[in-house]
C-alpha positions as YAML, in Angstrom:
chain: A
units: angstrom
residues:
- id: 1
  name: MET
  ca: [-44.58, 6.66, -12.93]
- id: 2
  name: GLU
  ca: [-48.31, 6.71, -12.20]
- id: 3
  name: LYS
  ca: [-49.54, 9.36, -9.72]
- id: 4
  name: TYR
  ca: [-51.66, 8.15, -6.79]
- id: 5
  name: ALA
  ca: [-54.21, 10.22, -4.97]
- id: 6
  name: ALA
  ca: [-53.45, 10.77, -1.33]
- id: 7
  name: PRO
  ca: [-55.76, 8.63, 0.95]
- id: 8
  name: GLU
  ca: [-58.55, 10.47, 2.67]
- id: 9
  name: LEU
  ca: [-57.67, 10.62, 6.39]
- id: 10
  name: VAL
  ca: [-60.29, 9.57, 8.80]
- id: 11
  name: TRP
  ca: [-58.30, 10.82, 11.97]
- id: 12
  name: LYS
  ca: [-55.19, 12.80, 12.75]
- id: 13
  name: ASP
  ca: [-53.59, 13.93, 15.95]
- id: 14
  name: ARG
  ca: [-50.23, 14.72, 17.54]
- id: 15
  name: LYS
  ca: [-48.62, 13.36, 20.60]
- id: 16
  name: HIS
  ca: [-49.65, 15.74, 23.27]
- id: 17
  name: PHE
  ca: [-47.44, 17.32, 26.17]
- id: 18
  name: MET
  ca: [-50.03, 17.88, 28.94]
- id: 19
  name: TRP
  ca: [-52.93, 19.23, 26.83]
- id: 20
  name: PHE
  ca: [-50.76, 20.92, 24.19]
- id: 21
  name: PRO
  ca: [-49.91, 19.15, 20.86]
- id: 22
  name: TRP
  ca: [-46.39, 20.41, 20.93]
- id: 23
  name: SER
  ca: [-44.69, 17.51, 19.46]
- id: 24
  name: PHE
  ca: [-43.02, 16.24, 16.49]
- id: 25
  name: THR
  ca: [-44.86, 12.84, 16.37]
- id: 26
  name: ARG
  ca: [-47.85, 12.89, 14.28]
- id: 27
  name: TYR
  ca: [-50.52, 10.27, 13.81]
- id: 28
  name: SER
  ca: [-53.04, 9.71, 11.13]
- id: 29
  name: LEU
  ca: [-55.50, 7.02, 9.94]
- id: 30
  name: ASP
  ca: [-57.17, 6.16, 6.70]
- id: 31
  name: GLU
  ca: [-59.50, 3.29, 5.85]
- id: 32
  name: ASN
  ca: [-56.61, 0.82, 5.60]
- id: 33
  name: ARG
  ca: [-53.55, 2.15, 7.22]
- id: 34
  name: LEU
  ca: [-52.18, 3.87, 10.37]
- id: 35
  name: TYR
  ca: [-49.35, 6.26, 9.89]
- id: 36
  name: ILE
  ca: [-46.83, 7.54, 12.34]
- id: 37
  name: ASP
  ca: [-44.35, 10.28, 11.48]
- id: 38
  name: LYS
  ca: [-41.63, 11.27, 13.96]
- id: 39
  name: GLY
  ca: [-39.14, 14.03, 13.84]
- id: 40
  name: LEU
  ca: [-38.60, 17.60, 12.74]
- id: 41
  name: LEU
  ca: [-35.53, 17.61, 10.37]
- id: 42
  name: ASN
  ca: [-35.12, 13.88, 10.01]
- id: 43
  name: ILE
  ca: [-38.48, 12.30, 9.68]
- id: 44
  name: LYS
  ca: [-39.18, 8.70, 10.28]
- id: 45
  name: HIS
  ca: [-42.40, 7.46, 8.54]
- id: 46
  name: ASP
  ca: [-44.00, 4.19, 9.77]
- id: 47
  name: GLU
  ca: [-47.16, 2.72, 8.52]
- id: 48
  name: ALA
  ca: [-49.23, -0.47, 9.65]
- id: 49
  name: LEU
  ca: [-51.82, -2.20, 7.71]
- id: 50
  name: LEU
  ca: [-54.96, -2.28, 9.93]
- id: 51
  name: TYR
  ca: [-55.97, -5.88, 9.13]
- id: 52
  name: ARG
  ca: [-52.51, -7.04, 10.63]
- id: 53
  name: ILE
  ca: [-53.45, -5.75, 14.02]
- id: 54
  name: VAL
  ca: [-54.26, -8.46, 16.37]
- id: 55
  name: ASP
  ca: [-55.36, -6.73, 19.66]
- id: 56
  name: ILE
  ca: [-55.80, -3.20, 20.95]
- id: 57
  name: SER
  ca: [-55.25, -1.91, 24.58]
- id: 58
  name: MET
  ca: [-55.90, 1.52, 26.15]
- id: 59
  name: SER
  ca: [-54.27, 3.03, 29.24]
- id: 60
  name: ARG
  ca: [-54.57, 6.32, 31.05]
- id: 61
  name: THR
  ca: [-52.28, 7.51, 33.90]
- id: 62
  name: LEU
  ca: [-53.55, 9.99, 36.51]
- id: 63
  name: ALA
  ca: [-51.61, 12.79, 34.55]
- id: 64
  name: GLN
  ca: [-53.15, 11.75, 31.35]
- id: 65
  name: ARG
  ca: [-56.69, 11.77, 32.95]
- id: 66
  name: ILE
  ca: [-56.05, 15.27, 34.33]
- id: 67
  name: PHE
  ca: [-54.99, 16.48, 30.85]
- id: 68
  name: GLY
  ca: [-57.46, 14.60, 28.83]
- id: 69
  name: THR
  ca: [-55.21, 12.28, 27.01]
- id: 70
  name: GLY
  ca: [-54.35, 8.56, 27.01]
- id: 71
  name: SER
  ca: [-52.28, 6.02, 25.16]
- id: 72
  name: ILE
  ca: [-53.29, 3.16, 22.99]
- id: 73
  name: VAL
  ca: [-51.07, -0.03, 22.32]
- id: 74
  name: LEU
  ca: [-51.77, -1.87, 19.17]
- id: 75
  name: TYR
  ca: [-50.48, -5.35, 19.17]
- id: 76
  name: THR
  ca: [-49.37, -6.97, 15.86]
- id: 77
  name: LYS
  ca: [-48.45, -10.54, 15.11]
- id: 78
  name: VAL
  ca: [-46.43, -9.80, 11.94]
- id: 79
  name: ASP
  ca: [-44.71, -6.46, 12.88]
- id: 80
  name: VAL
  ca: [-40.95, -6.55, 13.83]
- id: 81
  name: SER
  ca: [-41.57, -4.89, 17.18]
- id: 82
  name: GLY
  ca: [-45.03, -6.42, 17.85]
- id: 83
  name: GLU
  ca: [-46.36, -3.29, 19.48]
- id: 84
  name: ILE
  ca: [-47.33, 0.04, 18.13]
- id: 85
  name: LEU
  ca: [-47.75, 2.93, 20.71]
- id: 86
  name: LEU
  ca: [-49.95, 5.88, 20.21]
- id: 87
  name: LYS
  ca: [-48.84, 8.03, 23.19]
- id: 88
  name: ASN
  ca: [-50.72, 10.97, 24.80]
- id: 89
  name: ILE
  ca: [-53.52, 11.32, 22.32]
- id: 90
  name: LYS
  ca: [-56.77, 13.44, 22.97]
- id: 91
  name: SER
  ca: [-60.29, 11.77, 23.00]
- id: 92
  name: VAL
  ca: [-58.53, 8.36, 23.66]
- id: 93
  name: LYS
  ca: [-61.82, 6.56, 24.31]
- id: 94
  name: GLN
  ca: [-63.34, 7.56, 21.04]
- id: 95
  name: VAL
  ca: [-60.08, 6.90, 19.10]
- id: 96
  name: ASN
  ca: [-59.81, 3.46, 20.77]
- id: 97
  name: ARG
  ca: [-63.41, 2.50, 19.70]
- id: 98
  name: MET
  ca: [-62.88, 4.06, 16.08]
- id: 99
  name: LEU
  ca: [-59.72, 2.10, 15.75]
- id: 100
  name: SER
  ca: [-61.22, -1.10, 16.90]
- id: 101
  name: ASP
  ca: [-64.15, -0.76, 14.58]
- id: 102
  name: MET
  ca: [-61.80, 0.03, 11.58]
- id: 103
  name: ILE
  ca: [-59.59, -2.84, 12.29]
- id: 104
  name: GLU
  ca: [-62.51, -5.21, 12.23]
- id: 105
  name: LYS
  ca: [-63.76, -3.82, 9.08]
- id: 106
  name: ALA
  ca: [-60.33, -4.08, 7.49]
- id: 107
  name: ARG
  ca: [-60.06, -7.69, 8.64]
- id: 108
  name: ASN
  ca: [-63.50, -8.46, 7.19]
- id: 109
  name: ARG
  ca: [-62.64, -6.78, 3.87]
- id: 110
  name: LYS
  ca: [-59.42, -8.96, 3.66]
- id: 111
  name: ARG
  ca: [-61.37, -12.06, 4.94]
- id: 112
  name: VAL
  ca: [-58.66, -12.46, 7.73]
- id: 113
  name: VAL
  ca: [-59.57, -14.46, 10.76]
- id: 114
  name: GLY
  ca: [-57.53, -14.59, 13.95]
- id: 115
  name: LYS
  ca: [-56.00, -18.00, 13.50]
- id: 116
  name: GLU
  ca: [-54.30, -17.02, 10.32]
- id: 117
  name: PHE
  ca: [-51.86, -15.02, 12.47]
- id: 118
  name: TYR
  ca: [-50.76, -18.08, 14.48]
- id: 119
  name: SER
  ca: [-48.88, -21.28, 13.55]
- id: 120
  name: SER
  ca: [-50.73, -24.41, 12.93]
- id: 121
  name: ASP
  ca: [-49.29, -25.78, 16.22]
- id: 122
  name: ASP
  ca: [-51.61, -23.56, 18.12]
- id: 123
  name: PHE
  ca: [-54.67, -25.20, 16.63]
- id: 124
  name: PRO
  ca: [-54.31, -28.90, 16.88]
- id: 125
  name: GLY
  ca: [-56.42, -30.90, 14.21]
- id: 126
  name: GLU
  ca: [-56.33, -28.12, 11.60]
- id: 127
  name: ASP
  ca: [-53.74, -29.80, 9.30]
- id: 128
  name: ASP
  ca: [-54.23, -33.47, 10.34]
- id: 129
  name: PRO
  ca: [-57.83, -34.63, 10.62]
- id: 130
  name: ASP
  ca: [-56.71, -37.72, 12.47]
- id: 131
  name: GLU
  ca: [-55.16, -35.68, 15.29]
- id: 132
  name: ASN
  ca: [-57.51, -34.91, 18.28]
...
C-alpha cells in the first residue's frame, strides 16, 4: 500500500463554548477539502470536497458577537444532508471570506460551473436547441 503525505492544512479550529475552544468538534481545511471530526472516544470523521459547495452563509447571534464567534453554513447540492454547519468558530468573517475564495478556486481548478449541479430541467434549451 502506497503511503500518502498528509495534506497541508490552511486553517483549523474547534467549536467554541463562549470564547473557549472546549469542544470535541474540530474543523480543518486544506486546498481541496473541509474536514470535520466529532467525538472523544468514538470519532466521526466527515470531509467535503470544496468544489461541491454551492453556497455559503454566515450568521452571528448576539451571544456569538459578544464572545467573538459565529457560524457558517455551507450548502451542497450533492451531499446527503445538503448542509454543513461550522458552529461557533472564531474570526468567522475572515474564515467565511477564506472559504468563499478557496471554494471558487477549487471550482475553477475542476472547471465546475454552477449549472452542473442542477438538472437540465432547470435550464430550458440546454439539451434541445429547438426549445425556447
